[in-house]
C-alpha positions in Angstrom: 14.8 25.7 -27.6 14.2 22.8 -25.5 13.3 19.7 -27.9 11.1 17.3 -26.0 9.6 14.0 -27.4 6.4 12.5 -26.2 6.0 8.5 -26.5 2.5 7.8 -25.8 -1.0 10.1 -28.2 -3.3 9.2 -25.3 -4.9 11.8 -22.5 -1.5 12.2 -20.9 0.9 12.6 -23.8 -1.6 14.8 -25.7 -2.2 17.0 -22.2 1.7 17.1 -21.8 2.3 18.0 -25.1 -0.6 21.3 -25.2 1.3 22.3 -21.8 4.6 22.1 -23.1 3.6 23.6 -26.9 2.1 26.8 -25.4 5.5 27.6 -23.0 7.3 27.9 -26.6 8.3 24.1 -26.5 9.4 22.2 -29.3 7.3 19.2 -29.1 7.0 15.9 -31.0 4.4 13.2 -30.4 4.8 9.2 -31.2 1.4 7.5 -31.8 1.9 4.2 -32.7 -1.3 3.6 -33.7 -3.0 5.8 -37.2 -5.0 8.4 -35.0 -4.8 10.2 -31.6 -6.5 9.5 -28.2 -8.2 6.5 -29.3 -8.6 5.1 -25.5 -9.8 8.7 -24.6 -12.1 8.8 -27.2 -13.9 5.5 -25.3 -13.3 6.8 -22.1 -16.7 6.9 -19.8 -18.8 4.6 -22.4 -18.1 6.7 -25.0 -19.1 9.8 -23.0 -15.7 11.2 -21.6 -16.2 10.9 -18.1 -12.8 13.0 -17.5 -12.8 13.7 -13.7 -14.4 13.8 -10.6 -15.2 16.5 -8.2 -15.1 13.9 -5.2 -11.3 13.7 -5.6 -8.6 12.3 -3.0 -6.2 10.1 -3.0 -8.1 7.5 -1.2 -9.6 6.6 -4.4 -6.3 5.5 -6.0 -4.0 2.4 -5.6 -0.4 3.4 -5.9 3.1 2.5 -4.1 3.1 6.3 -2.4 -0.6 7.5 -1.4 1.2 10.3 0.3 2.8 11.6 -3.4 -0.5 11.1 -5.2 -2.2 13.6 -2.7 0.6 16.1 -3.2 -0.2 15.6 -7.4 -4.1 16.0 -7.2 -3.5 19.2 -4.9 -1.2 20.7 -7.5 -3.6 19.7 -10.4 -7.2 19.1 -8.8 -10.1 18.2 -10.8 -11.1 22.0 -11.1 -7.8 22.8 -13.0 -8.5 19.9 -15.6 -11.8 21.4 -16.1 -10.1 24.8 -16.6 -7.7 23.3 -19.0 -10.0 21.2 -20.9 -12.5 24.5 -21.5 -9.2 26.6 -22.4 -9.4 24.6 -25.3 -13.4 25.2 -26.1 -16.5 23.0 -24.2 -18.6 23.2 -21.5 -17.8 19.9 -18.9 -20.3 19.7 -15.9 -20.5 17.3 -13.1 -23.7 14.8 -12.6 -25.1 13.9 -9.6 -22.3 11.4 -8.5 -20.0 14.2 -9.0 -18.4 12.5 -12.7 -17.7 15.1 -14.7 -18.7 14.9 -18.6 -18.5 17.6 -21.5 -21.8 18.5 -22.0 -22.4 17.1 -25.2 -21.7 13.6 -23.7 -19.3 12.7 -26.4 -15.7 11.7 -25.6 -14.4 11.8 -29.4 -14.9 15.4 -28.9 -12.5 15.9 -26.3 -9.6 14.1 -28.7 -11.3 16.5 -31.2 -10.2 19.5 -29.2 -7.0 18.2 -28.5 -6.1 17.9 -32.4 -6.9 20.9 -33.1 -5.6 22.7 -30.7 -2.5 20.8 -30.9 -2.6 21.7 -35.0 -2.8 25.3 -33.7 0.2 25.2 -32.1 2.1 23.7 -35.0 2.8 20.4 -32.4 4.5 17.6 -34.7 2.5 14.5 -34.6 4.1 11.2 -35.9 1.5 8.1 -36.3 1.8 4.7 -36.5 5.2 5.5 -35.0 5.9 2.7 -32.4 9.0 4.0 -30.5 11.3 0.8 -30.1 14.2 2.0 -29.2 15.3 4.6 -26.5 18.6 5.4 -25.7 21.2 8.2 -24.6 24.5 9.4 -25.3 24.7 13.1 -24.4 20.7 13.4 -26.0 18.3 11.0 -26.3 17.6 8.7 -29.5 14.3 7.4 -30.6 14.1 4.8 -33.4 11.1 3.6 -34.8 10.0 1.9 -38.3 10.0 5.3 -40.2 13.1 6.7 -38.7 15.0 8.3 -35.9 15.0 11.4 -33.8 17.3 12.9 -31.3 15.7 15.0 -28.2 16.8 16.7 -25.3 13.5 15.2 -23.1 11.6 12.0 -23.2 8.3 11.7 -21.8 6.9 8.0 -21.7 3.5 8.6 -21.7 2.5 5.2 -23.1 -0.1 3.3 -21.2 0.6 0.2 -19.5 -0.9 -3.0 -20.7 -4.6 -2.9 -20.5 -6.7 -2.5 -23.4 -4.3 -3.7 -26.4 -7.0 -3.1 -28.8 -5.8 0.3 -28.3 -2.0 -0.2 -28.5 -1.4 0.0 -24.9 0.0 -3.3 -24.6 2.9 -3.1 -22.0 5.6 -2.9 -24.5 6.4 0.9 -23.8 7.7 -0.4 -19.9 10.7 -2.4 -21.6 11.8 1.3 -22.5 12.2 2.6 -19.1 13.4 -0.7 -17.9 16.9 -0.1 -20.2 17.2 2.9 -17.8 17.1 0.9 -14.9 13.7 1.1 -14.0 11.5 -2.0 -12.1 7.8 -2.6 -12.9 5.7 -3.3 -10.1 2.7 -6.0 -10.0 1.3 -5.1 -13.5 -2.2 -6.7 -13.4 -5.5 -6.1 -15.2 -8.0 -3.8 -13.2 -11.5 -2.1 -13.5 -12.1 -5.4 -15.1 -14.9 -7.9 -15.3 -14.7 -11.0 -12.8 -15.2 -14.7 -13.5 -17.0 -16.7 -11.4 -18.0 -20.4 -11.6 -20.1 -20.2 -14.7 -22.9 -22.4 -12.5 -23.5 -19.5 -9.8 -24.0 -17.7 -12.9 -26.1 -19.6 -15.3 -29.1 -18.3 -16.4 -28.8 -14.4 -15.6 -26.7 -13.0 -18.5 -27.8 -9.5 -18.7 -29.5 -8.6 -15.3 -28.0 -5.8 -14.1 -29.0 -4.6 -10.4 -27.9 -2.2 -8.0 -26.5 -4.0 -5.4 -24.1 -4.0 -2.1 -21.1 -5.8 -2.9 -18.3 -7.6 -0.1 -15.6 -9.0 -1.5 -14.3 -11.3 1.5 -11.0 -13.6 1.8 -10.2 -15.8 4.6 -13.8 -15.1 6.3 -12.7 -11.4 6.2 -13.9 -8.2 4.1 -11.3 -6.7 1.8 -13.5 -4.3 0.3 -16.8 -3.1 0.2 -19.1 -0.9 -2.1 -22.2 -0.1 -3.8 -23.5 0.0 -7.6 -24.6 -1.6 -10.9 -23.6 -5.2 -11.0 -24.6 -7.0 -14.6 -24.1 -10.7 -15.1 -22.3 -11.7 -17.6 -22.1 -15.6 -19.0 -18.7 -16.1 -16.9 -19.1 -13.7 -13.8 -19.9 -10.7 -13.2 -19.5 -6.8 -14.7 -20.8 -3.4 -13.8 -19.2 -0.4 -11.9 -19.2 -1.9 -8.5 -17.3 -4.8 -9.9 -14.8 -2.8 -11.7 -13.8 -1.1 -8.4 -13.4 -4.2 -6.8 -11.4 -5.7 -9.3 -8.5 -3.8 -8.1 -8.4 -5.9 -4.8 -9.8 -9.2 -6.0 -7.6 -12.4 -5.7 -8.2 -15.9 -7.4 -10.4 -17.6 -4.5 -12.3 -14.6 -3.2 -15.5 -14.9 -2.2 -17.7 -12.1 -3.6 -21.0 -11.6 -2.0 -23.9 -9.3 -3.0 -26.7 -8.0 -1.6 -29.4 -7.6 -4.4 -31.8 -5.4 -2.4 -29.2 -3.2 -0.4 -32.2 -0.6 0.7 -34.1 -3.1 2.5 -33.1 -5.5 5.8 -33.8 -8.8 5.5 -37.1 -9.1 7.7 -38.3 -7.1 5.4 -37.5 -9.2 2.3 -38.9 -12.1 4.2 -41.9 -11.0 5.0 -42.4 -10.0 1.4 -41.0 -12.9 0.3 -43.4 -15.3 2.6 -46.7 -13.2 1.6 -45.8 -13.0 -2.7 -42.5 -15.1 -3.7 -39.9 -12.8 -5.2 -42.5 -11.0 -7.1 -41.2 -7.1 -7.2 -38.6 -7.7 -5.0 -35.9 -8.8 -7.3 -35.7 -9.0 -11.0 -37.8 -12.4 -11.9 -34.8 -13.9 -13.9 -32.5 -13.5 -11.0 -35.7 -14.8 -8.9 -36.6 -17.9 -10.4 -32.5 -18.6 -10.1 -32.7 -18.1 -6.3 -35.8 -20.0 -5.8 -34.4 -23.0 -7.3 -31.2 -23.2 -5.1 -33.6 -22.1 -2.0 -36.0 -23.9 0.1 -38.0 -22.3 2.4 -38.8 -18.1 2.9 -35.9 -17.5 5.2 -33.4 -19.1 2.8 -35.0 -17.2 0.0 -34.7 -13.8 1.8 -31.0 -14.9 3.3 -30.0 -15.5 -0.6 -31.6 -11.9 -1.8 -29.3 -10.2 0.8 -26.2 -12.3 0.3 -25.9 -13.7 -2.9 -22.1 -15.7 -3.1 -20.1 -15.8 -6.3 -15.9 -17.2 -6.0 -13.8 -15.5 -7.9 -12.1 -17.7 -10.5 -10.0 -14.7 -12.2 -10.5 -12.3 -14.8 -10.9 -11.5 -18.0 -7.4 -10.0 -18.3 -6.0 -7.2 -20.0 -7.9 -7.4 -23.0 -10.9 -6.3 -21.3 -9.4 -4.3 -18.8 -9.6 -0.5 -18.3 -7.0 0.3 -16.3 -3.2 -1.7 -15.2 -2.5 -2.0 -11.4 1.1 -1.5 -10.8 3.6 -0.1 -13.1 6.8 2.4 -12.9 6.9 2.9 -8.8 6.2 6.5 -8.3 9.4 6.2 -5.5 11.7 6.0 -8.6 10.7 9.3 -9.8 10.8 12.9 -8.7 7.9 15.2 -7.9 7.6 16.3 -11.5 8.2 12.3 -12.6 11.4 12.6 -13.7 13.3 9.4 -13.5 16.0 9.1 -11.0 17.6 7.6 -12.7 18.4 9.6 -16.2 18.0 13.1 -15.9 15.6 14.6 -18.6 13.4 11.2 -18.7 9.9 11.6 -17.4 6.5 9.6 -17.1 3.0 10.8 -17.4 -0.3 8.7 -16.6 -1.1 5.2 -16.8 2.6 4.4 -16.8 2.8 4.8 -13.7 2.1 2.7 -10.7 -0.8 4.6 -9.8 -4.6 3.7 -11.0 -8.3 5.0 -9.6 -11.5 3.8 -9.2 -14.1 3.7 -11.8 -15.6 7.8 -12.3 -12.9 10.2 -14.1 -10.3 8.9 -11.9 -7.5 7.5 -13.9 -8.0 10.4 -16.5 -7.7 12.8 -13.8 -4.1 11.4 -12.8 -3.0 11.6 -16.6 -4.1 15.4 -16.5 -2.1 15.8 -13.2 1.1 14.3 -14.2 1.3 15.7 -17.4 0.7 18.9 -15.8 3.6 18.2 -13.2 6.1 16.6 -16.2 5.2 20.1 -18.1 6.5 22.2 -15.0 9.7 19.7 -14.9 10.7 20.3 -18.0 10.1 23.7 -18.5 11.8 24.8 -15.0 
């Protein structure tokens, strides 16, 4: 029987372990923390947004979009729902296509995995950070508590985002030891910093906003969604989507009333100011910056902010960049070392908000299991 070691007890590692165990493979999962699925248990603001019915490669950033599409065609959102429901539970989409467990509790998804892996007698090693991975006829894994050999290894230890969950980027070194590169690992799905003066007095105000990201006078990204003002910039799902494209010095332009044109806003301002046009706190800030109804209406439709950076990996939900897909085969096996596989966020493919990153974790886990067992 083939012995497989999986480094990382997050969504990709747990899904891969389950696929392999169901195929009668001897599996050991190494998790550096004290419990499995910590990041999975927090996903979707704790509600468990596992995938999205609007699923294709256009929602991802990668060095190989065609490869992303092929992967999603092999294991799509319906496959993710069927896979999760094979353990129990009911998973349903909301009005925006985001799929959640019916109980809206992300930690319960982790509970499903734990129960099923225990039933299948998968060995779990907690507080076991693998620091050495070598190959000499077989793979050798070394961690603080000991050493183990394996016929195949799956690196599913995540990227560098959210180090409080144990993903600090240290696993990249295990891949680099076999000749792999790491492409431009930067924070994604993260709050953007702006000039503090431009958001002063706005902390805590949330708006449904149009958003343009402009660079050198050209629009590089456009979206719409929640924007939450913070003490140092902006957050919210629209900002998280834009963060994957943003660079220091970019201009962020917010349409604070996207369902009304500027003329309608202008007429409302002339009749009664900004009452019932925007949040009163936001209205006071705009009124201090602008003189005359035309200028005020213009700011409502085009509220400018300058991006000065992000809050970094500590506050990011995902990592943009990672092991290039082109350094792996269709089942995400290394082109440099047979039987070394990659799954999930450690790869150079990251998705937008809305369940896309978990779908990538589940899809790559399936492909890896196919490769290991073929």
